[in-house]
RODO-2510 file (C-alpha; in nm, 4 decimals, decimal comma):
residues 262
     n   res          X          Y          Z
     1     x     0,5753    -1,1055     0,9128
     2     x     0,8610    -0,8708     1,0084
     3     x     1,2014    -0,9432     0,9573
     4     x     1,3695    -0,6436     1,0944
     5     x     1,5474    -0,9473     1,3848
     6     x     1,7196    -1,1147     1,1030
     7     x     1,8984    -0,8520     1,0071
     8     x     1,9652    -0,6216     1,2578
     9     x     2,3214    -0,7922     1,3313
    10     x     2,4377    -0,6385     0,9877
    11     x     2,2866    -0,2494     1,1273
    12     x     2,4859     0,0672     1,2856
    13     x     2,2493     0,0507     1,5667
    14     x     2,4490     0,3082     1,7681
    15     x     2,3991     0,5857     1,4931
    16     x     2,0316     0,5649     1,5977
    17     x     2,0341     0,5313     1,9779
    18     x     1,8256     0,8841     1,9580
    19     x     1,5423     0,7272     1,7356
    20     x     1,3402     0,5523     1,9836
    21     x     1,0129     0,6727     1,9140
    22     x     0,9142     0,7527     1,5479
    23     x     0,7372     1,0692     1,6382
    24     x     0,5595     1,2956     1,3386
    25     x     0,6252     1,6284     1,2255
    26     x     0,4262     1,8708     1,3494
    27     x     0,2419     1,6302     1,5700
    28     x     0,1076     1,4730     1,2274
    29     x    -0,2029     1,6764     1,1880
    30     x    -0,3341     1,9017     0,9008
    31     x     0,0250     1,9597     0,7214
    32     x    -0,1210     2,0256     0,3425
    33     x     0,1824     1,9648     0,1910
    34     x     0,4459     1,6785     0,2204
    35     x     0,7060     1,7282     0,4778
    36     x     1,0471     1,9083     0,3389
    37     x     1,3645     1,7362     0,4342
    38     x     1,6604     2,0023     0,5247
    39     x     1,8370     1,7210     0,6877
    40     x     1,7914     1,3422     0,5527
    41     x     1,8794     1,0483     0,7236
    42     x     2,1667     0,8366     0,6108
    43     x     2,0449     0,5249     0,4851
    44     x     2,0933     0,2250     0,7021
    45     x     2,3650    -0,0230     0,6545
    46     x     2,2394    -0,3725     0,5743
    47     x     1,9154    -0,2626     0,4692
    48     x     1,9728    -0,2294     0,0603
    49     x     2,1083    -0,5940     0,0734
    50     x     2,0000    -0,8500    -0,1552
    51     x     1,7833    -1,0732     0,1037
    52     x     1,5518    -1,3639     0,0645
    53     x     1,2063    -1,4606     0,2668
    54     x     1,0169    -1,7665     0,2007
    55     x     1,1942    -1,8937    -0,1093
    56     x     1,1640    -1,5438    -0,2997
    57     x     1,4345    -1,2764    -0,3098
    58     x     1,3939    -0,9339    -0,3017
    59     x     1,6566    -0,6643    -0,3886
    60     x     1,6382    -0,3243    -0,2201
    61     x     1,7672     0,0031    -0,4529
    62     x     1,7012     0,3375    -0,5089
    63     x     1,3765     0,4198    -0,6823
    64     x     1,3112     0,8083    -0,6962
    65     x     1,0184     0,7431    -0,9541
    66     x     0,8335     0,4995    -0,7883
    67     x     0,4433     0,5054    -0,8143
    68     x     0,2453     0,2186    -0,7515
    69     x    -0,0959     0,1162    -0,7193
    70     x    -0,2096    -0,2140    -0,5203
    71     x    -0,2841    -0,3156    -0,1639
    72     x    -0,2488    -0,2251     0,1835
    73     x    -0,2311    -0,3849     0,5106
    74     x    -0,1185    -0,2863     0,8913
    75     x     0,0274    -0,4145     1,1769
    76     x    -0,0016    -0,3696     1,5477
    77     x    -0,0235    -0,4459     1,8788
    78     x     0,2087    -0,8069     1,7940
    79     x     0,5135    -0,5812     1,6592
    80     x     0,4309    -0,2686     1,8751
    81     x     0,8041    -0,1931     2,0671
    82     x     1,0313    -0,4489     1,8362
    83     x     1,3338    -0,2794     1,6645
    84     x     1,2230    -0,2326     1,2607
    85     x     1,4980    -0,2861     0,9979
    86     x     1,6560     0,0458     1,1140
    87     x     1,7085    -0,0376     1,4455
    88     x     1,4010     0,2125     1,5559
    89     x     1,1757     0,0969     1,7485
    90     x     0,8259     0,0331     1,6357
    91     x     0,5328     0,2840     1,7677
    92     x     0,2223     0,1384     1,6370
    93     x     0,0636     0,5201     1,6697
    94     x     0,3263     0,6481     1,4929
    95     x     0,3161     0,7282     1,1338
    96     x     0,5266     0,4785     0,9819
    97     x     0,5220     0,1631     0,7616
    98     x     0,7119    -0,1364     0,5518
    99     x     0,7836    -0,1714     0,2476
   100     x     0,9796    -0,4928     0,0103
   101     x     1,2427    -0,2937    -0,1488
   102     x     1,2530     0,0973    -0,1072
   103     x     1,5536     0,2884     0,0916
   104     x     1,4754     0,3119     0,4658
   105     x     1,4729     0,5074     0,6316
   106     x     1,2512     0,7004     0,3619
   107     x     0,9348     0,8691     0,3154
   108     x     0,6433     0,8038     0,0966
   109     x     0,2878     0,9368     0,0189
   110     x     0,0106     0,7041     0,0847
   111     x    -0,3618     0,7888    -0,0973
   112     x    -0,6503     0,5366     0,0246
   113     x    -0,8179     0,5259    -0,3266
   114     x    -1,1896     0,4355    -0,2041
   115     x    -1,1906     0,7929    -0,0102
   116     x    -0,9021     1,0011    -0,0898
   117     x    -0,7482     1,0407     0,2239
   118     x    -0,3832     1,1175     0,2238
   119     x    -0,0638     1,0781     0,4691
   120     x     0,3086     1,0789     0,4808
   121     x     0,4476     0,8089     0,6255
   122     x     0,7950     0,7026     0,7234
   123     x     0,9099     0,3816     0,6035
   124     x     1,2072     0,2218     0,8284
   125     x     1,1149    -0,1704     0,7842
   126     x     1,0987    -0,4518     0,5419
   127     x     0,7526    -0,6267     0,4281
   128     x     0,4772    -0,7063     0,3764
   129     x     0,5406    -1,0266     0,2276
   130     x     0,2109    -1,1466     0,1090
   131     x     0,1290    -1,1571    -0,2549
   132     x    -0,0658    -0,8465    -0,3996
   133     x     0,0307    -0,6066    -0,0886
   134     x     0,2632    -0,2849    -0,1408
   135     x     0,2803    -0,1856     0,1913
   136     x     0,2471    -0,2791     0,5571
   137     x     0,1320     0,0365     0,7807
   138     x     0,1526     0,0843     1,1149
   139     x    -0,1713     0,1139     1,3375
   140     x    -0,1643     0,4585     1,3525
   141     x    -0,1424     0,5208     0,9862
   142     x    -0,3778     0,2992     0,9039
   143     x    -0,6341     0,5011     1,0725
   144     x    -0,5719     0,8014     0,9495
   145     x    -0,6245     0,6207     0,5931
   146     x    -0,9263     0,4707     0,7354
   147     x    -0,8287     0,1179     0,6471
   148     x    -0,8522    -0,0273     1,0518
   149     x    -1,1826    -0,2403     1,0015
   150     x    -1,1213    -0,4314     0,6577
   151     x    -0,7891    -0,4496     0,7029
   152     x    -0,6669    -0,3929     0,3940
   153     x    -0,7235    -0,1773     0,1344
   154     x    -0,6378    -0,0296    -0,2178
   155     x    -0,3730     0,2555    -0,2136
   156     x    -0,1597     0,4398    -0,4481
   157     x     0,1892     0,4643    -0,2790
   158     x     0,4677     0,7049    -0,3986
   159     x     0,8404     0,7668    -0,2944
   160     x     0,9182     1,1282    -0,1769
   161     x     1,3065     1,0358    -0,0584
   162     x     1,5016     1,0310     0,2179
   163     x     1,3425     1,0571     0,5646
   164     x     1,4530     1,2944     0,8074
   165     x     1,6223     1,1701     1,0979
   166     x     1,3303     1,1904     1,3257
   167     x     1,0015     1,1825     1,2001
   168     x     0,8337     1,2898     0,8517
   169     x     0,5040     1,1590     0,8905
   170     x     0,2196     1,3813     0,8465
   171     x    -0,1646     1,3885     0,7562
   172     x    -0,2536     1,5877     0,4222
   173     x    -0,5709     1,6882     0,3292
   174     x    -0,8329     1,4581     0,1783
   175     x    -0,9019     1,4801    -0,2360
   176     x    -1,0582     1,2776    -0,4600
   177     x    -0,8550     1,0247    -0,6061
   178     x    -0,8541     1,1388    -0,9954
   179     x    -0,9985     1,5294    -0,9840
   180     x    -1,1619     1,6089    -1,2418
   181     x    -0,9119     1,8068    -1,4909
   182     x    -1,1441     2,1028    -1,5567
   183     x    -1,2415     2,3354    -1,2849
   184     x    -1,5612     2,4131    -1,4313
   185     x    -1,8042     2,1771    -1,3062
   186     x    -2,1562     2,0759    -1,4810
   187     x    -2,4639     1,9440    -1,3395
   188     x    -2,5502     1,6185    -1,3167
   189     x    -2,7450     1,4162    -1,6173
   190     x    -3,0855     1,5152    -1,6379
   191     x    -3,0782     1,7597    -1,3181
   192     x    -3,3869     1,9589    -1,3062
   193     x    -3,2871     2,2176    -1,0457
   194     x    -3,1816     2,2404    -0,7294
   195     x    -2,8287     2,1699    -0,6083
   196     x    -2,6059     1,8890    -0,5518
   197     x    -2,2877     1,8061    -0,3322
   198     x    -2,0226     1,6696    -0,5549
   199     x    -1,7722     1,4426    -0,2898
   200     x    -1,5254     1,3468    -0,5674
   201     x    -1,4599     1,2741    -0,9543
   202     x    -1,3207     0,8760    -0,9566
   203     x    -1,1657     0,7010    -1,2935
   204     x    -1,2536     0,3505    -1,1182
   205     x    -1,6254     0,3015    -1,0924
   206     x    -1,6265     0,0411    -0,8388
   207     x    -1,4084     0,3526    -0,6039
   208     x    -1,6857     0,5690    -0,6750
   209     x    -1,9901     0,3285    -0,5767
   210     x    -1,7998     0,2372    -0,2441
   211     x    -1,7650     0,6069    -0,1384
   212     x    -2,1720     0,6704    -0,3017
   213     x    -2,2816     0,3462    -0,0476
   214     x    -2,0567     0,5231     0,2038
   215     x    -2,2272     0,8885     0,2150
   216     x    -2,5855     0,7072     0,2054
   217     x    -2,9091     0,6760     0,0069
   218     x    -2,8962     1,0422    -0,1093
   219     x    -2,5593     0,9750    -0,3247
   220     x    -2,5479     0,8736    -0,6755
   221     x    -2,3006     0,8001    -0,9467
   222     x    -2,3013     1,0405    -1,2698
   223     x    -2,0143     0,9148    -1,5472
   224     x    -1,9326     1,2737    -1,7062
   225     x    -1,6107     1,2460    -1,9582
   226     x    -1,4470     0,9215    -1,8481
   227     x    -1,4767     1,0264    -1,4733
   228     x    -1,7332     0,8722    -1,2207
   229     x    -1,8479     1,1508    -1,0082
   230     x    -2,0158     1,1243    -0,6795
   231     x    -2,3130     1,3225    -0,6270
   232     x    -2,5367     1,3846    -0,3007
   233     x    -2,8932     1,5607    -0,3571
   234     x    -3,0705     1,7413    -0,4539
   235     x    -3,1228     2,0294    -0,2266
   236     x    -3,4258     2,2770    -0,2789
   237     x    -3,2111     2,5673    -0,1750
   238     x    -2,8502     2,6523    -0,1729
   239     x    -2,8187     2,6639     0,2591
   240     x    -2,9283     2,3149     0,2668
   241     x    -2,7000     2,2045     0,0421
   242     x    -2,4055     2,3998     0,1961
   243     x    -2,4822     2,2411     0,5426
   244     x    -2,4986     1,8984     0,3463
   245     x    -2,1588     2,0039     0,1578
   246     x    -1,9987     2,0536     0,5431
   247     x    -2,0899     1,7362     0,6404
   248     x    -1,9377     1,5509     0,3456
   249     x    -1,6510     1,7153     0,4192
   250     x    -1,6933     1,6461     0,7817
   251     x    -1,6626     1,2468     0,6200
   252     x    -1,3321     1,3421     0,4827
   253     x    -1,3872     1,4842     0,1697
   254     x    -1,2272     1,8313     0,1845
   255     x    -1,2676     1,9131    -0,2026
   256     x    -1,6253     1,8552    -0,1890
   257     x    -1,8203     2,0927    -0,4095
   258     x    -2,1365     2,2682    -0,4712
   259     x    -2,3153     2,2173    -0,7668
   260     x    -2,6116     2,3889    -0,9190
   261     x    -2,8859     2,2220    -1,1192
   262     x    -3,1007     2,5065    -1,2440
***
């Protein structure tokens, strides 16, 4: 449920007449780093007031250290073209989101903890008002994070600060949800030779297992030093293993490594 229409009367809509759509910076593709905001938009009047939905009160506030793990959902066609809480028009194809208490408009980094995909989205609406969910993504944002099919996924949301006057969304490179602290990589336990591909290293065993299932029957999970590494292989020669590594990268795991088990 959106509440933009409930609080629009308190917004200074004229100030945002140019924000007919939430376009992304640089086309929203492959930025590799969070957008640098040199001309931040002011917080929209009215969006920082306490409000009530379904008998529960919410108090928006500045949260410079906001960094939370929880469930993300997404919304699309039913709200496409409607005003958001900032007065901007919701465009389900752009990288935007709704949050219950962060300043509007703002930028957050969202990481899918199941596959390491990472994006920056413009937060311009309030929601989701469902227990356990911390952010509601546009259809375009959910698609970039590969959350469309399941509808809900476990994510990390990190507040980056004020959004620019226009856009602010970006697709960042995929990375493991919890990379190994050392750059050196050991071969899998019991490896007797050949080459392996490490798709990623995770603190959460269930996340590692889900990714291993997604990568197919040659993928396994190896626990080392409290990290659960997703390994694919083995292959008998380096060329075959490198081809496999490139295939893993194409699946969204840009930090996939080649490991020798010899």
